[in-house]
C-alpha positions as CSV (number, residue, x, y, z in Angstrom):
1,M,-15.7,-15.5,-43.3
2,A,-15.6,-16.4,-40.0
3,T,-11.8,-16.0,-39.9
4,Y,-12.7,-12.0,-40.7
5,K,-15.4,-12.2,-38.0
6,I,-12.2,-13.3,-35.4
7,H,-10.3,-10.1,-36.6
8,Q,-13.6,-7.6,-36.1
9,C,-14.1,-9.5,-32.9
10,N,-10.2,-8.5,-32.0
11,A,-10.4,-5.1,-33.2
12,E,-13.4,-4.2,-31.4
13,C,-11.8,-5.8,-28.1
14,Q,-8.7,-3.5,-28.9
15,R,-9.9,-0.8,-29.1
16,F,-12.1,-0.9,-26.1
17,K,-9.2,-1.7,-24.5
18,R,-7.7,0.9,-25.8
19,E,-10.7,3.0,-24.5
20,R,-10.5,1.8,-20.5
21,D,-6.6,2.5,-20.3
22,N,-6.7,5.4,-21.5
23,A,-9.9,6.4,-19.5
24,V,-7.8,5.4,-16.2
25,R,-4.7,7.1,-17.4
26,Q,-7.2,10.6,-17.5
27,L,-8.3,9.8,-14.1
28,N,-5.2,8.9,-12.6
29,E,-4.1,12.2,-13.3
30,L,-7.0,14.1,-12.6
31,Q,-6.9,12.4,-9.3
32,D,-2.7,13.0,-9.3
33,Q,-3.9,16.9,-9.7
34,N,-6.8,17.0,-7.5
35,P,-7.1,14.3,-5.1
36,Q,-10.6,15.5,-4.2
37,I,-11.9,14.2,-7.4
38,F,-14.5,11.1,-6.7
39,L,-16.5,8.8,-9.8
40,E,-20.1,8.3,-8.4
41,F,-21.1,5.1,-9.5
42,P,-25.1,4.8,-9.8
43,I,-25.9,2.0,-7.5
44,T,-27.3,0.0,-10.8
45,N,-23.3,0.0,-11.4
46,L,-22.9,-2.0,-8.1
47,L,-25.8,-4.0,-8.4
48,Q,-24.2,-5.2,-12.1
49,A,-20.9,-6.0,-10.8
50,T,-22.5,-8.1,-7.5
51,E,-25.1,-9.5,-8.5
52,N,-27.8,-8.1,-6.1
53,F,-25.0,-8.0,-3.2
54,S,-24.9,-11.5,-3.4
55,D,-22.9,-13.2,-0.7
56,L,-21.6,-15.1,-3.5
57,C,-19.5,-11.9,-4.7
58,K,-19.1,-11.6,-0.5
59,V,-15.1,-11.7,-0.1
60,G,-15.0,-9.6,3.6
61,D,-17.2,-8.9,6.4
62,T,-15.6,-6.6,9.1
63,E,-16.5,-4.2,11.1
64,Y,-15.8,-2.3,8.7
65,G,-18.3,-2.8,6.2
66,R,-19.4,-5.8,4.0
67,V,-16.5,-6.4,1.5
68,Y,-17.3,-7.8,-2.4
69,K,-15.9,-8.2,-5.3
70,G,-17.4,-6.9,-9.0
71,I,-16.4,-6.0,-12.4
72,I,-17.3,-2.5,-13.5
73,H,-16.4,-1.6,-16.6
74,D,-14.1,-4.4,-17.3
75,T,-12.1,-3.7,-14.1
76,T,-12.2,-6.0,-11.4
77,V,-12.8,-4.3,-8.0
78,A,-13.8,-4.3,-4.7
79,I,-16.8,-2.9,-3.6
80,K,-17.5,-2.0,0.5
81,L,-21.1,-1.3,2.0
82,C,-19.7,0.3,4.7
83,R,-21.5,0.1,8.3
84,S,-22.4,3.5,8.2
85,D,-23.3,6.6,6.8
86,I,-20.7,9.2,9.4
87,L,-17.9,5.9,9.0
88,F,-18.7,6.4,5.2
89,Q,-18.2,10.4,5.1
90,Q,-15.3,10.0,7.3
91,E,-13.7,7.2,5.2
92,V,-14.2,9.7,1.6
93,S,-12.6,12.6,3.8
94,I,-9.7,10.4,4.8
95,L,-9.0,9.8,1.3
96,R,-9.8,13.3,0.1
97,Q,-6.5,14.0,1.8
98,G,-4.1,12.7,-1.0
99,R,-3.0,9.4,-3.1
100,H,0.3,7.3,-2.0
101,P,1.3,4.3,-3.6
102,S,1.1,1.6,-0.7
103,I,-2.3,3.6,0.5
104,V,-5.2,1.7,-1.3
105,N,-6.5,3.3,-4.3
106,C,-10.0,4.7,-3.9
107,I,-11.9,5.0,-7.4
108,G,-14.9,6.3,-6.7
109,K,-18.0,6.2,-4.5
110,C,-21.6,5.7,-3.9
111,S,-23.3,7.7,-2.0
112,E,-27.1,6.6,-2.5
113,V,-25.7,2.9,-0.3
114,S,-22.7,4.3,1.7
115,A,-20.1,2.6,-0.7
116,L,-16.5,2.6,-1.4
117,V,-15.7,1.8,-4.6
118,Y,-11.5,0.5,-4.7
119,E,-8.7,-1.2,-6.5
120,W,-9.1,-4.9,-6.4
121,L,-6.2,-6.3,-4.6
122,P,-5.5,-9.9,-5.3
123,N,-3.2,-11.4,-3.2
124,G,-5.0,-10.6,-0.1
125,N,-3.7,-9.8,3.7
126,L,0.0,-9.7,5.0
127,Q,-2.2,-11.4,7.6
128,D,-2.8,-14.5,5.5
129,H,0.6,-14.8,4.6
130,I,2.8,-14.6,7.3
131,V,1.2,-17.1,8.7
132,C,0.1,-18.7,5.4
133,A,-3.4,-18.8,5.5
134,N,-5.9,-19.4,3.5
135,G,-2.9,-21.4,0.8
136,S,-1.0,-17.8,0.8
137,T,2.4,-18.6,-0.1
138,P,5.2,-17.5,2.2
139,L,7.2,-13.7,1.3
140,S,10.6,-13.7,0.4
141,W,12.7,-11.3,2.9
142,Q,13.1,-9.0,-0.4
143,I,9.6,-8.3,-0.6
144,R,9.0,-8.2,2.8
145,T,12.0,-5.6,3.6
146,Q,9.6,-4.0,0.4
147,I,6.2,-3.4,2.3
148,I,8.5,-2.6,5.4
149,G,9.4,0.2,3.0
150,E,5.8,0.7,1.5
151,I,4.2,0.7,5.2
152,C,6.8,3.4,6.5
153,S,6.7,5.9,3.4
154,A,2.4,5.6,3.9
155,L,3.3,6.9,7.7
156,L,5.5,9.5,6.5
157,F,2.3,10.5,4.2
158,L,-0.3,10.5,6.7
159,H,1.5,12.0,9.4
160,S,2.9,15.0,7.3
161,C,-0.9,15.9,5.9
162,E,-1.8,19.4,6.9
163,P,-3.4,21.5,8.6
164,H,-3.5,17.9,11.0
165,A,-1.7,14.4,11.1
166,L,-3.6,11.8,10.5
167,V,-3.0,8.9,12.1
168,H,-3.9,5.3,11.0
169,G,-4.8,4.4,15.0
170,D,-5.7,0.6,14.1
171,L,-2.6,-0.3,11.8
172,R,-1.7,-4.1,11.4
173,P,-1.9,-7.1,8.9
174,C,-5.1,-7.5,8.8
175,N,-5.5,-4.4,6.8
176,I,-2.2,-4.7,4.8
177,F,-3.1,-5.5,1.6
178,A,-0.7,-6.7,-1.3
179,N,-1.8,-6.1,-5.1
180,A,-1.2,-9.1,-7.9
181,N,2.9,-8.2,-7.8
182,F,3.0,-7.7,-3.6
183,R,3.3,-4.0,-3.8
184,S,1.7,-3.5,-0.4
185,K,-1.2,-1.4,0.4
186,I,-2.6,-0.2,3.6
187,C,-5.9,0.6,4.2
188,N,-9.6,1.6,7.0
189,F,-7.2,3.6,8.6
190,G,-8.6,6.9,10.4
191,M,-11.3,4.2,11.7
192,L,-10.0,3.2,15.4
193,T,-10.9,7.0,16.7
194,L,-14.5,7.4,15.0
195,F,-15.6,3.6,16.4
196,L,-14.3,5.0,19.9
197,Q,-16.6,7.9,19.7
198,P,-20.0,8.1,22.4
199,G,-22.7,6.1,20.7
200,N,-20.8,4.3,18.5
201,H,-20.3,0.5,18.1
202,Q,-16.9,0.3,19.7
203,P,-14.2,-2.6,18.6
204,A,-13.6,-5.6,19.4
205,L,-10.0,-5.3,20.9
206,T,-8.2,-8.7,21.3
207,A,-7.3,-9.5,18.2
208,R,-5.6,-5.2,18.6
209,L,-4.3,-5.8,20.8
210,P,-1.1,-6.8,20.4
211,Y,-0.2,-4.3,17.7
212,L,-2.4,-1.1,19.8
213,D,-0.2,1.5,22.0
214,P,-0.1,0.6,24.8
215,E,-0.9,4.4,26.2
216,F,-3.9,4.3,24.1
217,L,-5.2,1.9,26.1
218,T,-5.0,4.6,29.2
219,T,-5.4,8.1,27.5
220,G,-7.8,7.0,24.9
221,E,-5.7,9.0,22.9
222,L,-3.9,8.4,19.1
223,T,-1.0,10.1,17.8
224,P,1.3,9.4,14.9
225,L,3.8,7.6,17.7
226,S,0.9,4.9,18.1
227,D,1.2,3.8,14.7
228,V,5.0,3.8,15.3
229,Y,4.0,1.1,17.4
230,S,2.5,-0.7,15.4
231,L,4.8,-0.7,12.9
232,G,7.7,-1.6,15.2
233,V,4.8,-4.9,15.9
234,I,4.6,-6.2,12.5
235,I,8.4,-5.6,11.3
236,L,9.0,-7.8,14.1
237,C,6.5,-10.3,13.0
238,L,7.6,-9.9,8.5
239,L,11.4,-10.5,10.4
240,T,10.0,-13.5,12.7
241,G,7.3,-15.1,11.5
242,L,5.9,-15.3,15.3
243,P,2.7,-14.3,16.8
244,P,2.7,-10.8,17.9
245,L,1.8,-11.6,21.7
246,T,5.0,-11.3,23.2
247,I,7.3,-11.1,19.8
248,A,9.1,-8.5,21.3
249,K,10.5,-10.2,24.6
250,K,12.2,-13.1,22.5
251,V,13.4,-10.6,20.0
252,S,14.9,-8.6,22.5
253,E,16.4,-12.0,24.3
254,A,17.7,-13.3,21.1
255,L,20.1,-10.3,20.5
256,E,21.1,-10.1,23.9
257,N,22.1,-13.8,23.5
258,N,23.1,-13.0,19.9
259,S,21.0,-16.0,19.0
260,L,18.6,-13.7,16.9
261,H,19.3,-15.6,13.9
262,T,16.9,-18.4,15.4
263,L,13.8,-16.5,15.1
264,I,14.2,-15.6,11.9
265,D,11.2,-16.7,9.1
266,K,13.2,-19.4,7.5
267,S,10.9,-19.8,5.3
268,A,11.9,-15.4,3.5
269,G,14.9,-17.5,2.4
270,N,18.5,-16.2,3.6
271,W,17.3,-13.1,4.9
272,P,21.5,-11.5,5.0
273,Y,21.7,-11.3,9.3
274,V,23.4,-7.6,8.7
275,Q,19.9,-5.9,8.0
276,A,17.8,-8.3,9.7
277,K,19.6,-7.7,12.9
278,Q,19.3,-3.0,11.9
279,L,14.8,-3.8,11.3
280,A,15.4,-6.0,14.7
281,V,17.0,-2.9,16.4
282,I,14.5,-0.7,15.1
283,G,11.2,-3.0,16.0
284,L,12.7,-3.1,19.2
285,S,12.9,0.7,19.8
286,C,9.8,1.0,17.9
287,V,7.7,-0.9,20.5
288,E,8.7,1.0,23.7
289,M,6.1,0.9,26.1
290,T,5.6,5.0,26.2
291,R,6.1,6.7,23.8
292,E,8.4,9.2,24.7
293,K,11.0,6.8,24.4
294,R,10.0,6.1,21.1
295,P,12.0,6.7,17.7
296,D,10.7,9.6,15.3
297,L,9.7,7.8,11.7
298,L,11.8,10.4,9.5
299,T,14.9,10.8,11.5
300,K,14.9,7.6,12.8
301,V,13.1,5.1,11.6
302,W,13.0,6.1,7.9
303,P,17.0,6.2,7.7
304,V,17.2,2.6,8.4
305,V,14.6,1.5,6.4
306,E,14.6,3.7,3.1
307,P,18.2,2.6,2.6
308,L,17.4,-1.4,2.8
309,I,14.9,-1.0,0.8
310,R,17.1,1.2,-2.3
311,K,20.1,-1.3,-1.6
312,P,20.3,-3.5,-4.9
313,P,18.7,-7.3,-3.9
314,A,20.9,-10.3,-4.0
315,A,17.9,-12.2,-5.8
316,P,14.8,-10.3,-8.2
317,W,13.1,-8.5,-7.2
318,P,9.1,-9.5,-7.9
319,Y,7.9,-8.0,-11.5
320,V,5.1,-5.1,-11.0
321,Q,1.6,-4.9,-13.7
322,S,1.7,-1.7,-15.5
323,A,-1.5,0.0,-14.6
324,V,-1.9,0.8,-18.1
325,T,-0.6,-1.5,-20.1
326,G,-0.7,-4.5,-18.1
327,S,2.7,-5.6,-18.8
328,S,4.9,-6.7,-16.2
329,A,8.7,-5.0,-15.2
330,P,11.1,-4.8,-12.3
331,G,9.5,-2.3,-10.0
332,H,12.3,0.0,-9.7
333,L,11.5,0.4,-13.3
334,I,7.7,1.3,-12.5
335,C,7.0,5.2,-12.2
336,P,5.1,5.5,-8.0
337,I,2.3,8.4,-10.0
338,R,1.2,6.7,-13.2
339,M,2.4,3.2,-11.8
340,D,3.6,2.4,-15.5
341,I,6.9,1.4,-16.8
342,M,8.7,5.0,-17.1
343,K,10.4,6.7,-20.5
344,D,12.4,9.3,-19.0
345,P,13.0,8.9,-15.5
346,Q,14.3,11.1,-13.0
347,V,15.5,12.1,-9.5
348,A,13.5,14.4,-7.7
349,S,15.1,15.8,-4.6
350,D,13.4,13.3,-2.6
351,G,15.2,11.1,-3.7
352,F,12.5,9.0,-5.5
353,T,12.8,8.1,-9.3
354,Y,9.7,9.4,-11.3
355,E,8.3,10.0,-15.2
356,A,9.4,12.6,-16.5
357,E,6.4,13.9,-17.3
358,A,3.8,12.4,-14.0
359,I,6.6,14.8,-11.7
360,R,5.8,17.6,-13.5
361,R,2.5,17.3,-13.9
362,W,2.7,17.2,-9.5
363,F,4.8,20.4,-9.6
364,D,1.9,21.9,-12.1
365,G,-0.5,21.2,-10.6
366,G,0.4,23.5,-7.1
367,N,2.4,20.2,-4.8
368,N,5.9,21.6,-3.3
369,R,5.2,17.7,-1.4
370,S,6.7,14.7,-2.4
371,P,4.1,12.2,-3.5
372,M,5.3,9.4,-1.8
373,T,6.3,10.9,1.8
374,N,4.1,13.9,1.6
375,L,7.2,16.0,3.0
376,P,8.1,19.3,1.7
377,L,10.3,19.2,-1.5
378,A,14.0,21.1,-1.0
379,N,13.5,22.2,-4.4
380,R,12.0,21.1,-7.8
381,D,15.0,20.1,-9.4
382,L,15.0,16.9,-11.5
383,V,18.0,14.6,-12.6
384,P,17.5,12.0,-14.5
385,N,18.3,8.6,-13.7
386,R,20.8,7.5,-16.4
387,A,20.9,3.9,-14.4
388,V,17.5,3.3,-14.9
389,L,16.7,4.5,-17.9
390,S,19.5,2.2,-19.3
391,S,17.5,-0.6,-17.2
392,I,14.2,0.3,-19.2
393,Q,16.2,0.5,-22.4
394,E,17.3,-3.2,-21.6
395,Y,14.2,-4.7,-20.5
396,H,12.3,-3.7,-23.9
397,E,14.8,-5.3,-25.5
398,Q,14.7,-8.8,-23.4
399,Q,10.9,-8.1,-24.1
400,R,12.1,-8.1,-27.9
401,Q,13.9,-11.4,-28.1
402,P,12.1,-14.0,-29.5
403,G,9.8,-16.2,-26.6
404,S,10.1,-13.5,-24.6
């Protein structure tokens, strides 16, 4: 009798899991076709998830709002109580511009208390990993290179939004989080401009100063090239592990003296010197004091970064957990739209590989831009990625082996 009840409970658990997975899949598909869709959570869900916004559930308290960890519908989430309704409306407006794999995914909102419900990102922020704070482990050079590529891709997406480019304005390691597989997600974008409007709370600039566009400090104007400056500082920090203040001077001197190898962060492993030098050079070009001297993200930075993240790594890339099945697989086997292992990988004209059904749904939704960069696609042609398909088949075969 007891065995029967255990089997019955297991069957019920599996049924609930399938229902949840189907709901997640359907929501993702709806949001892919219409980014304006947000679930509206009743306040009772949030109160239950956070034990009435208990300090025991609070995981962060910033100028942007208080952040709590909770569980809603068997899914772990981050719940942010925005500091004001204006901040809440601003962030909702920005998040509705579209979804991107390297921008934190907003699951829904609760207008009653100006709260946003995000995916939970368990590996904390990039700042902790750079300085190994709070028990964080050092990041390998492969993951650091991947993060640089992901940030660059997300910025391309934001800067190509229409009718006006979206500028992050506060891009720094503490606003870049990592999911369970160290895939980076940027958050808190577009907020600094709101803080600077008359009558609003003024932000603390001390911590931001090393990452802030110097021209912003004199003009008060943020442009896409302001984000390029911040990206440059982050590239140099990931490369060296050094504090951001005066980092450009140190890297520049090391390049001049042919001693860059002495600055590269040893905790990242054996970073290929040629790649490290490429990143150092592009990072320095991004942190030019005047905007007119900084490189264009699309035509100058991306062509350098993109090949680096596509090269076969000398060591295994981190495994990525499927958002649907929960299983882990090498990152290049995961569709960046569905975040699930691909069955029919197809290369689009942006050079990225997607699950055939997912990218076709993207096209059917009237999208003519890349899901990864938000840039116009040259065409809607798809080419089967036979190399990735072979890797997927090999991966599944390995999973079927005893002990896998």
